[in-house]
Each structure stands twice: as C-alpha cells, then as structure tokens.
N, C-alpha and C positions, 0 to 999 in steps of 0.2 A: 474596430469595436465588435463585441459579441453581445447579442441580445439575451436577456434573461426572461423568465416566465412572465414578468410583469409587463413585457412589451406586447403581449398578445391578448386578443379577445378570445377567451376559452369557451365561452358558452355555446353549447350545441355542437362543439367540434370533437372529432376523434384525435387524441393526442398520442402519437407514437413516441414512446420513451425508450431510449437505450439505457438500461440499468446495468449495474454490475452485481449480478447474483451468483458470482463464482465463489460459492461458500463451501466450507468443509462439510462433508456428510459422514455420518456414522451409520453405515448400512443405508436404510431408507429414511433417515432422520437428519435434519439439519443440526449440526453440533455447535455452530457459532453463527448467530443471526445478525452480527454487527453490520454487515453490508446491506442486508435487507432493511434493517431499521433506519440506516442512513438515507435510504431512498424514499422513506415515507413522507417527509415534508413536501417533496415535489409531487408525489402521487396525490396526496391530500389536497394540495393547492389546486390541482387540475379538477379533482372531483368537486371541491367546494365552489369552483368557478363554473360549474354546470357542464363539464366535459365528460366524455368517456375516455378511458385510458387503455392503451395497448402497450404491453411491456415485452421487450425482447432482451435476451441475455445469452451469454455462453456459460458453460459449466465444464471445467476440466479441458482435456485435450483429446477428444475423440477422433481427430484427424479426418473429418469428413465421413465417418461411418456412424451409423446409429448404434449407440451403446446404451442399453437400458439402465446400466448402473449410473449413467451421467444424465439421466432424464431430469427435467426441471419440475416434475410432478411433486416431489418432496418439498421443493422450494415454494411451489404454489400453495401447498397445504400450510406451510409455515407462514407465508404471507397472509393467507386467509385468516389464520388464527390471530396474527398481530393486528389486522385491520378489523377483525370481528365482523366479517361479511363474506359471503360466497364470491368466488371469482370463476371466470370461465377459463378453460385450458384447451389448447389445440396441440395435438401430438405431431404437428409438422408446422414449421414457421412460415412456409410459403405455399402451402397447398391451397387449392380453391376453397375448400371447406374453412380453412383458417381465415382466409381473406373475407369470405362471406360472413363469418362470425363477427369480424371486426366491423364490417360495413353496417351490420344490423344492430350494433351496440346502442343502448340507450344511455342518456346522461346518467352518470353515477355508477356505471358498470366498469368492471376491470377484466381485461382479457390478457392472459399470459401465454406467450408463444413457446414452443418447444426449443430446445438447445440450438442456437444458431450454427454451432460448429458441427452439427450433424450433416452440414452441407459444405463442400469444398469452397463454394463461392464466397463464403464469409471471409476466410483468411486471404483468398486471392483477390478480394475486392472486385468480384465479378459484376459487370454492369447489369446483366439481366436479373441476377439474384437480388441486387440492390433495388432494382426497379420493382420487383415483386414485393419486397419488404415495404417499399414506400406506399404501396396500395393500402396498407393498414391504417393510415392516418392522414389528416389534413395539416397538422402542425407537427414538426419534428423537434424533440427535445433530447439532448444528450446529457445524461446525468451519470455516466459511467466513467469516472475519472480513472479507474484502474486500468482501462484499456485505451486511454487517450494517446499513448505513445505508439499505438499500432494504427496502420492505415488499412482498416478492414471495411467490408461492405456496410455494416450496420452503424459505423461512426464516421465514415468518410464518403463512401460511395452513395449513400442515400441522400446526402445533403443537397446535391444538385437537383434532386427530384422535388424539392420543396420550395415554395415561395416564402414560407414562414418557418424559420428554424432558429434554435437558440439552445441555451443551457439551463439546467435545473439548479435548484438551490444547493445541492451537494457539490456540483461542479463549480459553482460560483464561490462557495466557501473554500474549496481546495485552492482555487486560483488566488483568492484573497490572502490566504495564509502562506501559501508556498511561493507565491510570486510577488505580490504587492508588499506584503509585510517584510519579506527578505530584502527588498530594495532599500528599506530604511529600518534596519533592526535596532533594537535597544542594545547598547554596548555595555560590557564586552559581549561579543558573539562567540559562542562555543559550539563546535561540532563534535558529537559523540558518535563514533563508528564502531560497529561490532559485526558479528556474524563470521562466517568462514572464508568468504571469497573476497579478494581484493579487486579482481578484474572488473566486476560489475559496478564498482564504486570509484573507479579511477577518475571519471569526469567530475564527480562530487568532490573528491579530494583536491584535485587541481583548482576547481572553482573556489573552494573555501580557503586554500592556501593564499589566495589573493584577497579574500574578504574577512576571514575569521581572525579572532584574537588568540583562540586556543583550539587545538584539535586533540581529542581524547580517542585513543584506539584500544579497544578491548576485544573479547571474543577470540575465535580461532585465528582471524587474520593478524592479530597482534604478534603471533609467533614468527611470522615471516618478517615483520619489521624488526623484531628482536634479533633474529638471525642476521638481518642486514646490519645491525649494530654490533655484530660480533659476539652476541650472547649465546650461551648454551641453553637449550630448551628441552633437554631430555628427549623423551619419545613423543613430544608434541608435534602435531601436524604442521608442516611447513610446505608452502608452495614454492619449490625450488625455481620454478620458471619465473617467479615474480620477485626474487630477492634483489636482482639488479634494479628493477623498477622501484622497489621499496627504498633502496639506497638513494636513488635519484629524488624520490619524494622527500626523504629526510633532509637531503642537501638543499632542496628547493625551499623547504619550510624554514631551515636555518637562515638562508639568504633573505627570505621574506620577513624574517623576525617574527614568525608565528611559532608559538610554543606547542610542540607536539609531545604528548604524554603517553607512555606505554606502561603496562603493568609492572609492578615491582615484586609482587608475589602472586601465587596462583594455587587453586585447589586442584588436585590431580586424581586420576583414576587409571586403572589398567586399560580401560576402554570406556566408551560412552555408556555401556551397559553395566559397568561396575557400580553396584549400589552402595558400596562402602568408600566414600570419598577419603582421600588422604591429604595431609598437609595442614596448614599452608606451607609451601616451599618458596623460598626466594628464587628469583630468576638467577640462573647459573648454578642452582643447587637442586634442580629437578632430577630425580633418578631416571636413568635411561629407560627403565621398564615402565615408566609412568608418563602420562600425557596431561597437559594442562587443559582443564575443562570448565573452569570458572575463575574469575578474578578473586584474589585473596582479600582479607580484611584490611591490610595496609593500603592496598591499591584502591579498595572501595572508599576508604577514608580520604585518600588523596583526591580521587575523582569527585567525591561529594563536596570537598572543600572548594574545588575549582567551580563547580556548579553554583555554590552559594554566592560566589562573587561575580556571577554572570548576569547579563541583562536579557539575553535571548539564547536558548539552547535548541539545536536541531539534533534529534536522536534517531539514528538509523542503524539498527542492528543490536542484538542482545549481547550481553557480556559473557555468556557461557551457554552451555547446553541446558537452557532453562526448562525444556520439556521433561528433563529428568530431575526429580526432586533433590537429588544429592548435589546437583550443580546449578540450582536455580537461585541461590541466595544473592549472588552479585547482581543479576538482572532485576530481581524483585526489590531488593533494598535500594538500588540506584533509582528505580522507578518511584518508589515511595518517597525518596528524598526529593526528586524532581517535582512530584505532586505537592509536597509540603512547601517547596519554594515558590510554586505558582501562587499560593495564598499570599506570599509576600511580594508579589509583583513580577516574578520571573515569567517570561513567555517561553513555553515549551511546545515545540512542534515535533510530533512523532511521525516518522515516515517509514514505510517498508512493512511488508506483510508479517514477518516474524516479530517485529517490534510492536506492531499493532496487536498481534495475537497475545503477546506477553502482557501488555497493559490491560487488555480485556480479561485475561486469565486472572490477574491480580486485582481486578475491580478498580483500576486506575484511569480508565479511558475518559470518564466524565470529569476527571480532576485535572487533565492536561488542557493547555490552551487550545490545541488542535491535534487530532489523531487522523492522519491521512488514510483513506481507503485504498490508495494505490501504492504498489511496491515499485515496479519499474517506472511508472509514470511520475511518481514523486521524485525518484532519483534523477530522471531526465529534466524535470522542471527546475529542481533545485540546482542542477548542474548548468542551468542557463540555456538549455536546448529547447527548440520548438517542438510542440506536440502536434502531430498531424490532425488529430480530431478537433483541436482548437483552431488550427489554421484554416480548416475547411469551413468553419463557422464565421470567420472574420468577414465583416461587410464594410 
C-alpha cells in the first residue's frame, strides 16, 4: 500500500515535495507549463491544510555541474505567476542557507530549491546527499511521476529518512489511469505507437501483444516494420539493427491473433526541413530520394476507423514529424478524432513526452481521459514493470 496526502496531518508541517519541473525553456522563459500546472493540486492541498511547502526538482542534464542555463529560477517565476503569490528560492538545494530557509518557513509559504542535478549525488542516490535533502521537511511527498522509473536520491534515497511519506495527487492519478485502469480496460483495447525508435518501446509492444485487440504503428518506427514485411520505403529512415526484431514482433502478433496495422500511404519530403511536403505516396511507391515524414490520408482514415470501434486507446508516439507544420496533419487530426471519440465514451490514455507535447500544442490535453506527465515512467508502468520510486514508498 502507498499512502496519499489524505493520510497525513499537514497543519504546521513542512512538506518536502519531489515535483517534476523538467519543463522546456525558451531562453529564460518557460515555454510549456503543463508539468508545473499538473503539480498545483498537491501544492495547494498542502497550503490549504496549513503546511509550508518545499519543492525540489531537476531540470535537464547538467551532469553534476552548475549550469546557469538549467537553473530553476525561470520555473520559480512561472510558478509564482500561476499561484499568484511570491515564493522563496535557494540557489543550492542542500546548502546550509537553503536548509535554514526551509526550517524557518511559515505556514502557507513555498520554497523552491535549485536544480537537484547540479549535484552528482542526485543521480548516484548518494546517502549523505539524500540525508541533507531530507532536512528540508517533516513529511515527504513524491509527485514526480516523470522520474519514478529512476532510483535517485530525491525519490528513493530520501524515503528511508522519513517516518511519514507518500504520494501526491498527480502521482495517484497517474497510477490510477496507467496501472489500475489498464488491468480492466474497456474492450476493444487499442495501442497506438509512433515516434522514431522501436527499442525504447519493445517492452510495451510485447506486453500489449498479450493484452490488446489492435496495435497501430505509425511515425518513423513504422518503416522498420514495413521493411520487415518486405516493403520498399524509398529514402525513409529504417533501423536496420531492428528489422529482425520487427519480424519477430509481426510473427508473435499473428500467432497471438492481435491485428497489427501499418501505414498504407505517407506524406514525404526530401528531409525533415523540407517545407514543401510531397505526396501522398502509397507504400512501395515512395521515391528513393524522398522519406516518409507523416501518415497519408488513406492511413489516417483507416486508423481513425479502428479508433472509433475501440473501447480504450493507449497512445504513445506521434504519427509524423509534428514539430514541422508540413508534417503535422496526421498527428493533429488523429488527436482531434481521439478527443471527439472521448465524448462518446472512449477512454484515451496519452503517454510519452512527445505525444503529451502534441496534445498540448493542439489544445487537446483537457479533452483526453488522461495525459501522462511521464515519458519513460509511463512506458515502464504500461509495460508491467516496477517503478523504483513507487516501490520505495510501499508500506
């Protein structure tokens, strides 16, 4: 069992919360505040309960070095704006000054610590580093689902330092949708996979071959599967090291009687920077000088028809290079169709950083059943694997 916020008496306590504020920056400005907003219910519950709050997070990959471009100062400014209140900020997460600031907090105050990964001890789960982090609070709450698949000091090491520890509302929501709901999904269950890499999603594919009714594969990874089926894909990117693996997956799906669907036509370009899209071209008819960068209209229609007949859809990975307007239609229109189907009772769970970014870009996040804040963590949980940060909190 893992305790939630409601298990604790918060009044007069300092609550140390591990949040996931690993958000994209445009210079010194937060360009997407989705993850910050997702943490607000937990923060506000603590403040309304009479507590003070200390927030810790990482940002980017500074590899143990202080990198001013990855400072959480900009995140603190965004958070203060969203909460419409001033917050305290310490430029080192384990300095004596930072710990003293936390100890002296009054109920209703918020203290944000500087980037955890400015210290090597965060990623190595160093005991002394975790011990110093633990001095910031009397109750520990983990609300950073995006890092739950890592065993770091701030989400695993600190837990043993606290008598009272649990999860926040965001983490509870993620577990509810990605774990509990998937144990008894509404049928038919459809998995939609996209993006470029197969390797990171092998666990998910093998899990869903055993449980799903339909698997849809689009995006860059589809061309490796098409190559495995003996199709010509022109100049499209193919991971030659994964063709044999793709063949084995296709055979396993056939033996498991799971229908696996691949693109029938694609939109092409000379490169991802080619602003003039070409096509659509049917698979086997893609010119050698062009590469597939989005699904075509025939494929979109086919995929949407499968979605319309589904009871639960898990979507992980865009259908094309949606960051480029010329190749965004497949991802955008598929997302719009999913959102429309939610109104008719379809359950849609969106996992993965790129997919979450796409739904946010097109204003679809609030229309889905659930949009996960975790990329690797959602893949691991949906694949049936244990998450170290959750295991550490089991009582």
